[in-house]
N, CA, C and O atoms as a printed pandas DataFrame, in Angstrom:
     atom_number atom_name residue_name chain_id  residue_number  x_coord  y_coord  z_coord
0              1         N          MET        A               1  108.247   73.656  124.596
1              2        CA          MET        A               1  108.635   72.428  123.539
2              3         C          MET        A               1  109.355   71.265  124.332
3              4         O          MET        A               1  110.555   71.334  124.597
4              5         N          ASN        A               2  108.693   70.373  124.635
5              6        CA          ASN        A               2  109.565   69.039  125.450
6              7         C          ASN        A               2  110.213   68.464  124.752
7              8         O          ASN        A               2  110.186   68.899  123.600
8              9         N          PHE        A               3  110.994   67.403  124.965
9             10        CA          PHE        A               3  111.986   66.592  124.218
10            11         C          PHE        A               3  110.857   65.798  123.227
11            12         O          PHE        A               3  110.869   65.824  121.997
12            13         N          SER        A               4  110.033   65.198  123.952
13            14        CA          SER        A               4  108.906   64.242  122.994
14            15         C          SER        A               4  108.653   65.042  121.913
15            16         O          SER        A               4  109.028   64.823  120.761
16            17         N          ASN        A               5  108.148   65.776  122.219
17            18        CA          ASN        A               5  107.430   67.100  120.721
18            19         C          ASN        A               5  108.716   67.058  119.698
19            20         O          ASN        A               5  108.592   66.705  118.526
20            21         N          PHE        A               6  109.871   67.429  120.236
21            22        CA          PHE        A               6  110.723   67.476  119.442
22            23         C          PHE        A               6  110.955   66.611  118.485
23            24         O          PHE        A               6  110.958   66.917  117.292
24            25         N          ILE        A               7  111.212   65.216  119.031
25            26        CA          ILE        A               7  111.574   64.139  118.176
26            27         C          ILE        A               7  109.912   63.791  117.174
27            28         O          ILE        A               7  109.763   63.306  116.052
28            29         N          SER        A               8  109.110   64.189  117.975
29            30        CA          SER        A               8  107.886   63.948  116.811
30            31         C          SER        A               8  107.960   65.066  115.523
31            32         O          SER        A               8  107.394   64.890  114.444
32            33         N          VAL        A               9  108.632   66.035  115.814
33            34        CA          VAL        A               9  108.277   66.894  114.600
34            35         C          VAL        A               9  109.994   66.580  113.844
35            36         O          VAL        A               9  110.225   66.672  112.639
36            37         N          PHE        A              10  110.877   66.261  114.762
37            38        CA          PHE        A              10  112.127   65.910  113.733
38            39         C          PHE        A              10  111.724   65.029  113.239
39            40         O          PHE        A              10  111.942   65.283  112.054
40            41         N          LEU        A              11  110.927   63.447  113.302
41            42        CA          LEU        A              11  110.943   62.442  112.462
42            43         C          LEU        A              11  109.874   62.982  111.181
43            44         O          LEU        A              11  110.049   62.657  110.007
44            45         N          LYS        A              12  108.866   63.769  111.606
45            46        CA          LYS        A              12  108.096   64.283  110.416
46            47         C          LYS        A              12  108.540   65.021  109.402
47            48         O          LYS        A              12  107.945   65.144  108.332
48            49         N          ILE        A              13  109.702   65.593  109.721
49            50        CA          ILE        A              13  110.526   66.385  108.711
50            51         C          ILE        A              13  111.412   65.192  107.646
51            52         O          ILE        A              13  111.457   65.105  106.419
52            53         N          LEU        A              14  111.976   64.470  108.604
53            54        CA          LEU        A              14  113.080   63.357  108.144
54            55         C          LEU        A              14  112.151   62.331  106.873
55            56         O          LEU        A              14  112.531   61.942  105.769
56            57         N          THR        A              15  110.885   62.137  107.561
57            58        CA          THR        A              15  110.266   61.043  106.807
58            59         C          THR        A              15  109.312   61.731  105.489
59            60         O          THR        A              15  108.637   61.046  104.721
60            61         N          ASN        A              16  109.427   63.143  105.438
61            62        CA          ASN        A              16  109.085   64.174  104.498
62            63         C          ASN        A              16  109.335   63.480  103.211
63            64         O          ASN        A              16  110.427   62.912  103.181
64            65         N          LYS        A              17  108.577   63.370  102.089
65            66        CA          LYS        A              17  109.200   62.500  100.842
66            67         C          LYS        A              17  109.717   63.791   99.670
67            68         O          LYS        A              17  110.299   63.544   98.614
68            69         N          THR        A              18  109.416   64.909  100.063
69            70        CA          THR        A              18  110.767   66.383   99.434
70            71         C          THR        A              18  111.453   66.275  100.257
71            72         O          THR        A              18  112.506   66.638   99.734
72            73         N          VAL        A              19  111.730   65.967  101.484
73            74        CA          VAL        A              19  113.359   66.078  101.850
74            75         C          VAL        A              19  113.981   64.941  101.560
75            76         O          VAL        A              19  115.201   65.004  101.405
76            77         N          ILE        A              20  113.435   63.896  101.446
77            78        CA          ILE        A              20  114.249   62.513  101.038
78            79         C          ILE        A              20  114.942   62.790   99.575
79            80         O          ILE        A              20  116.106   62.550   99.253
80            81         N          ILE        A              21  113.829   63.401   98.734
81            82        CA          ILE        A              21  114.306   63.380   97.295
82            83         C          ILE        A              21  115.220   64.509   97.164
83            84         O          ILE        A              21  116.105   64.456   96.311
84            85         N          THR        A              22  115.075   65.693   98.048
85            86        CA          THR        A              22  115.837   66.756   98.000
86            87         C          THR        A              22  117.379   66.249   98.746
87            88         O          THR        A              22  118.441   66.870   98.729
88            89         N          THR        A              23  117.173   65.327   99.188
89            90        CA          THR        A              23  118.892   64.845  100.036
90            91         C          THR        A              23  119.279   64.250   99.412
91            92         O          THR        A              23  120.483   64.449   99.246
92            93         N          VAL        A              24  118.677   63.125   98.605
93            94        CA          VAL        A              24  119.308   62.249   97.507
94            95         C          VAL        A              24  119.520   63.174   95.987
95            96         O          VAL        A              24  120.183   62.811   95.015
96            97         N          LEU        A              25  118.997   64.033   96.090
97            98        CA          LEU        A              25  119.519   64.969   94.680
98            99         C          LEU        A              25  120.412   65.401   95.123
99           100         O          LEU        A              25  121.445   65.049   94.553
100          101         N          VAL        A              26  120.558   66.170   96.082
101          102        CA          VAL        A              26  121.889   67.156   96.420
102          103         C          VAL        A              26  123.164   66.016   96.770
103          104         O          VAL        A              26  124.311   66.427   96.598
104          105         N          PHE        A              27  122.973   64.641   97.240
105          106        CA          PHE        A              27  123.965   64.068   96.973
106          107         C          PHE        A              27  124.424   63.584   95.902
107          108         O          PHE        A              27  125.645   63.504   95.763
108          109         N          LEU        A              28  123.655   63.203   95.022
109          110        CA          LEU        A              28  124.103   62.714   93.453
110          111         C          LEU        A              28  124.682   64.203   92.841
111          112         O          LEU        A              28  125.607   64.233   92.029
112          113         N          TYR        A              29  124.268   64.952   93.152
113          114        CA          TYR        A              29  124.831   66.305   92.941
114          115         C          TYR        A              29  126.346   66.374   93.335
115          116         O          TYR        A              29  127.323   66.303   92.591
116          117         N          ILE        A              30  126.306   66.487   94.333
117          118        CA          ILE        A              30  127.900   66.599   95.251
118          119         C          ILE        A              30  128.837   65.595   94.598
119          120         O          ILE        A              30  130.015   65.856   94.353
120          121         N          ASP        A              31  128.145   64.223   94.282
121          122        CA          ASP        A              31  129.062   62.687   94.061
122          123         C          ASP        A              31  129.319   63.520   92.395
123          124         O          ASP        A              31  130.456   63.508   91.923
124          125         N          PHE        A              32  128.510   63.998   91.853
125          126        CA          PHE        A              32  128.983   64.083   90.299
126          127         C          PHE        A              32  130.070   65.246   90.471
127          128         O          PHE        A              32  131.205   64.970   90.082
128          129         N          ILE        A              33  129.877   66.337   90.936
129          130        CA          ILE        A              33  130.905   67.415   90.822
130          131         C          ILE        A              33  132.133   66.973   91.566
131          132         O          ILE        A              33  133.029   67.731   91.195
132          133         N          CYS        A              34  132.656   66.023   92.529
133          134        CA          CYS        A              34  133.653   65.720   92.876
134          135         C          CYS        A              34  134.156   64.777   91.889
135          136         O          CYS        A              34  135.385   64.800   91.817
136          137         N          TYR        A              35  133.448   63.761   90.922
137          138        CA          TYR        A              35  134.076   63.011   90.144
138          139         C          TYR        A              35  134.448   64.078   88.912
139          140         O          TYR        A              35  135.213   63.612   88.068
140          141         N          VAL        A              36  134.176   64.916   88.786
141          142        CA          VAL        A              36  134.467   65.836   87.472
142          143         C          VAL        A              36  135.608   66.639   87.924
143          144         O          VAL        A              36  136.306   67.105   87.023
144          145         N          ALA        A              37  135.941   66.898   89.135
145          146        CA          ALA        A              37  136.990   67.742   89.570
146          147         C          ALA        A              37  138.155   66.625   89.887
147          148         O          ALA        A              37  139.244   67.174   90.054
148          149         N          ARG        A              38  138.195   65.215   90.009
149          150        CA          ARG        A              38  139.061   64.451   89.978
150          151         C          ARG        A              38  139.408   63.566   89.015
151          152         O          ARG        A              38  140.307   62.728   89.068
152          153         N          TYR        A              39  138.373   63.876   87.806
153          154        CA          TYR        A              39  138.143   62.989   86.538
154          155         C          TYR        A              39  140.126   63.649   85.876
155          156         O          TYR        A              39  140.681   64.712   86.155
156          157         N          ARG        A              40  140.622   62.546   85.041
157          158        CA          ARG        A              40  142.210   62.418   84.633
158          159         C          ARG        A              40  141.588   61.928   83.295
159          160         O          ARG        A              40  141.131   60.787   83.224
160          161         N          LYS        A              41  141.567   62.692   82.337
161          162        CA          LYS        A              41  141.630   61.435   81.159
162          163         C          LYS        A              41  142.812   60.632   80.538
163          164         O          LYS        A              41  144.006   60.929   80.530
164          165         N          LYS        A              42  142.446   59.995   80.237
165          166        CA          LYS        A              42  143.804   58.897   80.071
166          167         C          LYS        A              42  144.655   59.556   78.655
167          168         O          LYS        A              42  144.246   60.232   77.712
168          169         N          PRO        A              43  145.704   59.138   78.923
169          170        CA          PRO        A              43  146.570   59.815   77.616
170          171         C          PRO        A              43  146.425   58.850   76.538
171          172         O          PRO        A              43  146.570   57.649   76.766
172          173         N          PRO        A              44  146.121   59.339   75.259
173          174        CA          PRO        A              44  146.058   58.820   73.884
174          175         C          PRO        A              44  147.097   57.712   73.937
175          176         O          PRO        A              44  148.265   57.995   74.204
176          177         N          ARG        A              45  146.763   56.599   73.721
177          178        CA          ARG        A              45  147.459   55.605   73.085
178          179         C          ARG        A              45  148.468   55.636   71.739
179          180         O          ARG        A              45  147.820   56.016   70.764
180          181         N          PRO        A              46  149.258   55.471   71.554
181          182        CA          PRO        A              46  149.767   55.412   70.053
182          183         C          PRO        A              46  148.962   54.463   69.121
183          184         O          PRO        A              46  148.249   53.640   69.695
184          185         N          LYS        A              47  148.978   54.465   67.683
185          186        CA          LYS        A              47  147.837   53.635   67.235
186          187         C          LYS        A              47  149.156   52.819   66.634
187          188         O          LYS        A              47  150.161   53.340   66.150
188          189         N          VAL        A              48  148.819   51.065   66.835
189          190        CA          VAL        A              48  149.694   50.543   66.387
190          191         C          VAL        A              48  149.486   49.786   64.811
191          192         O          VAL        A              48  148.508   49.181   64.372
192          193         N          LYS        A              49  150.601   50.036   64.276
193          194        CA          LYS        A              49  150.123   49.638   62.642
194          195         C          LYS        A              49  150.427   48.058   62.552
195          196         O          LYS        A              49  151.433   47.530   63.027
196          197         N          LYS        A              50  149.538   47.482   61.961
197          198        CA          LYS        A              50  149.864   46.210   61.642
198          199         C          LYS        A              50  151.151   45.821   60.952
199          200         O          LYS        A              50  151.597   46.533   60.052
200          201         N          VAL        A              51  151.730   44.777   61.321
201          202        CA          VAL        A              51  153.227   44.308   60.500
202          203         C          VAL        A              51  152.265   43.328   59.478
203          204         O          VAL        A              51  151.423   42.478   59.770
204          205         N          ALA        A              52  152.640   43.700   58.466
205          206        CA          ALA        A              52  152.191   42.430   57.142
206          207         C          ALA        A              52  153.225   41.289   57.765
207          208         O          ALA        A              52  154.285   41.433   58.373
208          209         N          ALA        A              53  152.486   40.085   57.369
209          210        CA          ALA        A              53  153.345   38.551   57.415
210          211         C          ALA        A              53  154.562   38.464   56.941
211          212         O          ALA        A              53  154.670   38.453   55.715
212          213         N          PRO        A              54  155.544   38.396   57.609
213          214        CA          PRO        A              54  157.006   38.255   56.764
214          215         C          PRO        A              54  156.816   37.007   55.455
215          216         O          PRO        A              54  156.071   36.027   55.464
216          217         N          ALA        A              55  157.690   37.422   54.479
217          218        CA          ALA        A              55  157.812   36.626   53.255
218          219         C          ALA        A              55  158.224   35.105   53.737
219          220         O          ALA        A              55  158.892   34.905   54.752
220          221         N          PRO        A              56  157.734   34.052   52.868
221          222        CA          PRO        A              56  158.034   32.880   53.414
222          223         C          PRO        A              56  159.673   32.680   53.119
223          224         O          PRO        A              56  160.261   33.132   52.137
224          225         N          ALA        A              57  160.236   31.939   54.144
225          226        CA          ALA        A              57  161.907   32.104   54.051
226          227         C          ALA        A              57  162.628   31.185   52.751
227          228         O          ALA        A              57  162.316   30.070   52.332
228          229         N          ALA        A              58  163.299   31.768   52.474
229          230        CA          ALA        A              58  163.830   31.180   50.811
230          231         C          ALA        A              58  164.676   29.843   51.165
231          232         O          ALA        A              58  165.388   30.074   52.142
232          233         N          ALA        A              59  164.809   28.673   50.741
233          234        CA          ALA        A              59  165.755   27.813   51.057
234          235         C          ALA        A              59  166.984   28.202   51.403
235          236         O          ALA        A              59  167.372   29.169   50.748
236          237         N          PRO        A              60  167.842   27.739   52.309
237          238        CA          PRO        A              60  169.531   28.375   52.864
238          239         C          PRO        A              60  170.269   27.699   51.587
239          240         O          PRO        A              60  170.210   26.629   50.981
240          241         N          ALA        A              61  170.804   28.593   51.535
241          242        CA          ALA        A              61  171.947   28.432   50.478
242          243         C          ALA        A              61  173.488   27.534   51.055
243          244         O          ALA        A              61  173.959   27.546   52.193
244          245         N          GLU        A              62  173.891   26.973   50.108
245          246        CA          GLU        A              62  174.657   25.588   50.747
246          247         C          GLU        A              62  176.119   26.244   50.950
247          248         O          GLU        A              62  176.988   25.656   51.594
248          249         N          ASP        A              63  176.310   27.404   50.399
249          250        CA          ASP        A              63  177.675   28.104   50.690
250          251         C          ASP        A              63  177.986   28.877   51.390
251          252         O          ASP        A              63  179.020   29.519   51.207
252          253         N          GLU        A              64  177.020   29.107   52.644
253          254        CA          GLU        A              64  177.154   30.182   53.809
254          255         C          GLU        A              64  178.319   29.817   54.929
255          256         O          GLU        A              64  178.466   30.687   55.788
256          257         N          GLY        A              65  178.904   29.010   55.002
257          258        CA          GLY        A              65  180.478   28.585   55.754
258          259         C          GLY        A              65  179.779   27.955   57.065
259          260         O          GLY        A              65  178.789   27.223   57.033
260          261         N          GLY        A              66  180.477   28.374   58.243
261          262        CA          GLY        A              66  180.236   27.737   59.180
262          263         C          GLY        A              66  179.252   28.499   60.335
263          264         O          GLY        A              66  178.459   29.422   60.144
264          265         N          GLU        A              67  179.552   27.849   61.503
265          266        CA          GLU        A              67  178.505   28.453   62.514
266          267         C          GLU        A              67  178.622   30.052   62.844
267          268         O          GLU        A              67  177.620   30.565   63.343
268          269         N          ASP        A              68  179.843   30.937   62.591
269          270        CA          ASP        A              68  179.766   31.983   62.768
270          271         C          ASP        A              68  179.399   32.713   61.357
271          272         O          ASP        A              68  179.810   33.861   61.189
272          273         N          GLY        A              69  178.772   32.187   60.521
273          274        CA          GLY        A              69  178.436   32.886   59.316
274          275         C          GLY        A              69  179.363   33.465   58.419
275          276         O          GLY        A              69  179.142   34.330   57.571
276          277         N          GLY        A              70  180.446   32.886   58.701
277          278        CA          GLY        A              70  181.709   33.346   58.195
278          279         C          GLY        A              70  181.945   33.347   56.908
279          280         O          GLY        A              70  181.214   34.204   56.411
280          281         N          GLY        A              71  182.547   32.866   56.154
281          282        CA          GLY        A              71  182.988   32.714   54.666
282          283         C          GLY        A              71  184.220   33.385   54.319
283          284         O          GLY        A              71  185.285   33.185   54.903
284          285         N          GLU        A              72  184.060   34.154   53.393
285          286        CA          GLU        A              72  185.653   35.065   53.151
286          287         C          GLU        A              72  185.683   35.965   54.107
287          288         O          GLU        A              72  186.759   36.201   54.655
288          289         N          GLU        A              73  184.614   36.582   54.459
289          290        CA          GLU        A              73  184.821   38.012   55.268
290          291         C          GLU        A              73  185.105   37.810   56.540
291          292         O          GLU        A              73  185.510   38.720   57.263
292          293         N          SER        A              74  184.927   36.629   56.933
293          294        CA          SER        A              74  185.591   36.161   58.597
294          295         C          SER        A              74  186.822   35.745   58.498
295          296         O          SER        A              74  187.431   35.859   59.562
296          297         N          ALA        A              75  187.590   35.190   57.407
297          298        CA          ALA        A              75  188.604   34.507   57.549
298          299         C          ALA        A              75  189.994   35.519   57.070
299          300         O          ALA        A              75  190.673   35.327   56.061
300          301         N          GLU        A              76  190.142   36.339   57.822
301          302        CA          GLU        A              76  191.152   37.403   57.731
302          303         C          GLU        A              76  192.778   36.951   58.165
303          304         O          GLU        A              76  192.944   36.589   59.330
304          305         N          ASP        A              77  193.696   36.968   57.448
305          306        CA          ASP        A              77  195.042   36.437   57.782
306          307         C          ASP        A              77  196.033   37.500   57.866
307          308         O          ASP        A              77  197.204   37.231   58.135
C-alpha cells in the first residue's frame, strides 16, 4: 500500500456521513459532561421584603429647640 492509496482511504473514511455524525455526537457528549462537572449552583438570594411607604411627615412642632435638637434635656447646668 503506497501513500496515495492511504490518502484515498483516509479521505473516504473522513467524509463518511456516519463518521462525521458520530464525531459531532461524541464532541457534544464530552462538552456536556465537562459542563456538568464544573457546574456551580448560584447561592440562593435572600428574599427582599417590600418596605411599605413611610407615613407622610407631620407638621414640625414649634417648640423643638435649636440646631442640636436640644430643649430641656440638652441644657444641663
